[in-house]
N, C-alpha and C positions, 0 to 999 in steps of 0.2 A: 504494500500500500504506500502511495506517495502522498505526502502532505505538503500543502502550499501555504506560504505566509500570505496574509491578506493584503499586505502593503507592498508597494513598489520600492525597490532598494537599488541604490547606485552601486557600482562596482567598488568604489572606495569604501562605502559603508559595509559592504559584504566582507571585504578583506579585513576590516577592523573588528568584525563581529567574532565573538568566541565560537560561534557555530561553525566557522570555517574549518576548525580542527576535526569536526565530525563528518558525517556523510551528507553534505549539503551541496546543492548547486544553485547558481543564480541563472535563471532562464527567463529572459525577456522581462526582468523586473522583480518578480516574486522569488523568494528563497524557497527552494524545494528540498525537502529531506528525502533521502534515499535509504532503502533498507539494505542490509548486508546481502551480498550475493549468496545464492543457494550453493550447496556443496558441489553440484555438477558444474556450475559456472566457475567456481573457484578452481576446481580440478582442470578445467579447460584453460583457464588463465595461466595456471602453472605450467601446463604442457606447452602452451604457446610461448611462454617466457623461456622455457628450456630450449625450444627450437630456435628462437631468436638469439639466445645467448650462444648456442653452438655455431650458428651462422656468423654472428658477430665476432666470435673468437677466431674464425678463419679469415676475417677481414681486417683484424687489428682492433684498436680501441675505438669504440662507438658509443656515443651518448652525450648528454648534456647534464651539467650540474646546476641547473637553474630551477628555481621554484616557479610555480604557475604564475605567481604575481610578477616575478622578474620577466617572464616571457611576455606578459601583457604590457609591462612597462617598456620593454624593448620594441614592441610592435606599435607603441604610441597610443595604446588603448586606455592608459591611465594618465590622469592629469599631473 
């Protein structure tokens, strides 16, 4: 079940919110809480991660050490 906040929230307010540390998303204004994935979904995620890591190991170092907030800032989406 997904729950929506009744108010429109800006991205800056969302990042400042303590809810950001949980399973919440900001979609077109309202903050939406997400349930934890089911076991099958988690197992699929782990399997995909292992495949990507094996592929990445053959290509060398791959990845970014940026938070989501830093990505938005670099894209100019935060003030």
